[in-house]
C-alpha positions in Angstrom: -52.0 184.8 152.0 -51.6 183.0 155.4 -48.5 181.2 154.1 -46.8 184.4 153.1 -47.6 186.0 156.5 -46.2 183.1 158.4 -43.0 183.1 156.2 -42.6 186.9 156.7 -43.1 186.5 160.4 -40.6 183.7 160.6 -38.0 185.9 158.7 -38.6 188.8 161.1 -38.2 186.6 164.1 -35.0 185.0 162.8 -33.6 188.4 162.1 -34.5 189.7 165.5 -32.9 186.7 167.2 -29.7 186.9 165.0 -29.0 190.6 165.4 -27.6 190.5 169.0 -25.4 187.6 168.0 -24.0 189.5 165.1 -23.5 192.8 166.8 -22.2 191.5 170.2 -18.7 190.8 168.8 -18.3 194.3 167.7 -19.2 196.1 170.9 -16.7 197.5 173.3 -17.9 198.0 176.9 -16.5 200.9 178.7 -17.0 201.6 182.4 -15.2 203.4 185.1 -13.2 201.6 187.8 -12.3 203.4 191.0 -8.7 202.9 192.2 -8.9 203.3 196.0 -5.1 203.2 196.3 -4.5 206.3 194.2 -8.0 207.8 194.7 -8.7 208.1 191.0 -10.9 206.6 188.3 -9.8 204.6 185.3 -11.9 204.1 182.1 -11.9 200.4 181.6 -12.2 199.5 178.0 -10.1 197.8 175.3 -7.1 199.9 176.1 -7.1 199.2 179.8 -7.8 195.5 179.1 -4.5 195.4 177.1 -2.6 196.7 180.2 -4.5 194.3 182.5 -3.6 191.3 180.3 0.0 192.4 180.2 0.1 192.5 184.0 -1.5 189.0 184.1 1.0 187.7 181.7 4.0 189.2 183.5 2.9 187.5 186.7 1.9 184.3 185.0 -1.7 184.6 186.3 -4.6 183.0 184.5 -7.2 185.5 183.1 -9.8 186.4 185.6 -12.1 189.5 185.5 -10.6 192.3 187.4 -13.8 192.7 189.5 -13.3 189.1 190.7 -9.7 189.6 191.9 -9.1 189.8 195.7 -8.2 193.2 197.1 -4.4 192.4 197.3 -4.2 191.6 193.6 -6.3 194.6 192.7 -3.8 196.8 194.7 -0.9 195.0 193.0 -2.5 195.8 189.6 -3.0 199.5 190.3 0.6 199.8 191.7 1.9 198.2 188.5 -0.5 200.2 186.3 0.6 203.6 187.7 4.1 202.8 186.7 3.3 201.7 183.2 1.7 203.1 180.1 -0.1 206.3 179.5 -1.7 206.7 182.9 -5.2 207.0 181.3 -7.3 208.0 184.3 -9.9 210.6 184.9 -8.6 212.2 188.1 -12.1 212.4 189.3 -12.3 212.0 193.1 -16.0 211.2 193.7 
């Protein structure tokens, strides 16, 4: 019986460790980003990331997380973003 319990415990442990690795690739993280230049919020998710990567590509910038850009590049992005695409922002002014 002890052998079966150890085997079963090992299987459970392996499954528990593998689950985050399997499901992480399927997750989409959404969060709100405040645009101080237009005083509105944008939902940052896969759709906004497409626009962001397009902006990076047009300017020949290497990928860098938006939150790590300096303020001048963030302003440049929002100016560009408001003149492109579906203008998907929440219009919340909190």
